[in-house]
N, C-alpha and C positions, 0 to 999 in steps of 0.2 A: 504493500500500500504506500509506503514511504517512497519507494522507487517511482511509482506512477505519479505521485504528487510532485516529486522533484523533476520528472520529465515535463509535466504540465507547466511548472514554474519556469523551466528553461525555455520552453516553446512560446508561452504566452505572457511571461512576466510574473511579477508577484501577485497580480490579481487574476491569474489564470484559473485557479480553482473556483473563485467566485463567479467567473464568467461561465464556466462549465455548469455549475449549479443553476445559474440563471437560465441558460439555454435548455437544460433538462426540465426546469419548471415550465418554460413556455411550451415545450413539446407535450408535457403532461396535460397542460391546459387545453391544447389543441385536440388531444386525443379524448380526454374525459368530458369536455364541454358538450359535445353533441349528445353524449349518453345522459348527462345530467339534465339537459334541456329537452330531451325527447318527451313528448306528451303522450300519455297512455290513451289508446283509442277507446272512446266511449262506446258501450254496446248499443246504445240508441243510435249513434252515428252509423254503426255497422248496419243496423236495420234500415235506416234511411237510405244508405248507399245501395243496399240490396233492392229496395223498392224502386229506386231510380234506375238501376240496371234492368229490372224487369220491365219498367215502363218504356225504357229506350229500346229494348229488344222487341216489344210489342208494337212499336210505332214504325214498322217497316224498315228497321235498321238505322233510323235517323238518330243521331246522338248530338246532344247539345255541347257536350264536352268530353273529349277522349280521356281514357284513364291514363294514357301516357303523358298527357299535358297537365296532370294534377300538380298543383303548386307544392313544390318540395319544401318551401319554407313555412307551410301551414302548421307543422308540428312544433315549430319554434315561435308561434305567434304570441305566446304568453311572455316571451322574452324580448321579441323584436318590436311588438306593438305597445304603445302606452296603455296602461290599464285604466287610467283616468279618462272619462268620457270627454271632458273639456279639452284635455291635451290632444286626444285622438282627433277630435273635430277640428281643432286649430291646425294640426299637421295636415289633415286631409284637405282643408280649405286652402292652405298655402300651396300644396301640390297641385290642386285643381287650378289655381290662379297661375301657376307656372306651366300648365299645359299637360300635366300628368294625371289623367283621369281614370286610370285602371283601378280595379278593385283591390289589387295588392300593392298599390303605390306606396302607402305608408309603411308596409312591411318591408318592401324592397329598399325604401329610403333608409330606414334604421339599420337594415342589414348592410347596406353600403357604408354607413358610418362605422359600424362595428368592424367590418372586414378591412376597410382601408386603414382604420386606426391600428388594428393588429398587424397589418402588413407594414405600416410605418414603424411600429415598434421593432419588428423583426429586422427591417432594413437598418434602423438605427443601431440595433445590437450588433449586426454584422460589421457595420462601419466602425463601431467602437472597438470591436475585437481586432480589426485590422490596424487601427491607430495604436492600440495598446501593445500590439506586437512590434511596432516600429519605434515609438517614442513613449516616454513616461507621461501619463496624464493624471490630472487630479480628479477627485470624485465629482466636483461640480461640472467639469467638462464631460465626464461620463454620463451624468444625468441629463445634461443638455443634448448630447448626441443621440440619446435613446428616446427621450420624451418629446423633443421638438418634432421629429418626423411623425411620431404617433399622433400628436396633437394636430398637425397639418392634415394627416390622412383622415382624422375623425371629423374635422370641421370643413373639409373640402366639399362633401355633398351638400351641406347647408349653404355654403357660398355659391355653389353651382345653381341650386334651386332659387336662391335669391336673385341671382343675375338673370336667370330665365324668366322669373316672375316680372322683374323690372322691364326687360325687353318686350315681353308679351303685352304688358299694360301700355307701354309706349306705342306699340304697333296698333293696338285696338283703339287707343285715343286718337291716333292720326287717321285711322280709317273711318271713324264713326261719323264725322260730318258728311262725307261723301255717301255713306250708306243711307243717311237720313234723306238726302236729296233724291237718291234713287228710289227710296221707299215712298216718298211723297209723289213722285211721278207715277209709280205703279198704282198707288191708291187713287189718285185723281183720274187715272185711266180706267177705273172701274173694278180693279182687283180688290179682293178682301185683304185684311191685314196678314192672314196666314199665307196667302198666295204671294203677297208682296215680299214677305220675309224670305220665302223660299227662292223667289226670283233674284232678290238682292244677294242671297248667299251664292247662287250660281254665278252671278256677274262678278262678285268680289273674290272668288276662289283663287284666281290666278295672281291677283295683285296683293290681296290682304287675306291670307289663308286663316289667320287666327280668328278674325271676326266672322268670316264665312263659316268656319266650323261651329262657332257658337250659334249662329242663325240656323244652321242645319240641325243642330241639336234641339233647338226650340221647335222647329217645324216637325221633327220626328216625334217629340214628346206630345205635341198637340194632336198629331194624327193618332197617337196611341191612346188618346182619351184623357190625358192629364189636364187639370184645370189650367186655363191660359194664364191667369194671374200668378199662379204658383210657378208656372214654367218661366215666366218673365222675371220673377223675383229670384229664382234659382240662377238664371243667366247673369243677373246683376252681381250675385255673390261670386260666381265663377270668374267673371271678368275683373272684379275689383276696381272698377273705374267709376268715379263719382258722376261723370256725365251720363253713363248708362243707367246708373241707379236713379238719377233724376228723370231720365227718359222713361224708365219702367213705371215710376210713380205717375207721370203724366198719362201714360196709356191706361193704367189701372183706374185712375180717376175719371178718365174719359169714358171708359166702359161702364163704370159705376153710375155716373151721372147722365149718360146718354148723349154726350156732346159729340161733335163731329171730329173724327180722327184726323181727317185731312187738315182741318184748321189747326189742331194741336201740333201735327207734324210740321206744318208750314211755319208756325211761330218758333217751334223748338229748333228746326233746322236753321232758320235765320240766326237764332241765338248761338248755335254751335259754330256757324261760319264766323260770326263776330268774335267768338271766343278763340277760334283758331288763329285769327288775325292778331288778337291780343297776345297769344302765346308766342307768335312769331316776332312781334314787336318787343316783347319782353326778352326773348333770346338775343335779338339784335342790340338791345340796350345793354345787356350784360357783356357783350363782346368787347367793347373798348376797355372795360375794367379788367377783363381777363388778359387782354393783350398788353396791358401797361407794363407789367414786369418783363415780358419778352421784348417789348420795344426798347425798354431801358437797357437791357442786357445786350441787345444786338446793335443799338444805335449809338448810345453814349460812348462806349470805348473807342469805336472808330472815329467819332467826331472829336473826342479829346486828343486822339493821336494826331489827327490832321491839324488841329488848332495849336496844340502845345508842343507837338513833336519837333517842328523846325526850330522853335526857340530853345528847347532843351539841347538840341544838337548843336546850335550855334554857341550856346553857353559852354557846353562841354568842349568844343573845339578851341574856343578862346582860352579857356582855363588850361587846356592841355598844351597849347602853344607857349604859354608863359612858363 
């Protein structure tokens, strides 16, 4: 045992045994964690699965979901999904606003955080081992080399979802005024609101796929028999845009009080056009302030060199001649 320990110290340095123990711990966690997190199958779930299989075989071989496509993360749902209903709803709404509308989006999101965090820890451990074999490092450096990659991997999915959400909201906001104008034209041409939403979705699909997808979802849910007001409110929550929330409120009030939808669309589309112009003017007014620092850094040094440079050169020449 002492010979093995001395060999490890010679190969990896004084902290070699500690590194070996740490790696063994990581491997044990990777091996035992799936066993500990595996959820026992409920007998009632087995009966339900058997009933679904019987119904699928009785319906001329048509299957809603193949057994090979079963979600493999379902047995870890108690670990990967928030158990608090409010946290689960908040995560699901955030993913919906980012464009991830799958049933398992929350589960995959938390699995990505866990997997990337663990991968970062492993990469940091390997890097720390390589550095310790070459030079002598302190405990603080060792902790930073291991924990920083793990933290980056853990928070990377959250950053990605936040960026996707921001870009999607911006795309929907830019496309919304044009969609209102097209919807107004369709309604004034004699189409109903449902038909106009479907037509606008088809027209916007190539240029603005985010908003077109939301309009298609609204049209399909209305065709399925869902209440129109509920469908519109769900769309405003999925989009996360204040203008669409106000638009949904206008449509709901128009249907409740029996006012003309075309008049409401005309007024609101004009307001959205004005608001888009105001956003453009605001961005244009911010531009000089943002360019001030760059202008000073790129303009002042060459200007000072041209104005003061000849004088400094003349003074240096005259002093050197003396």
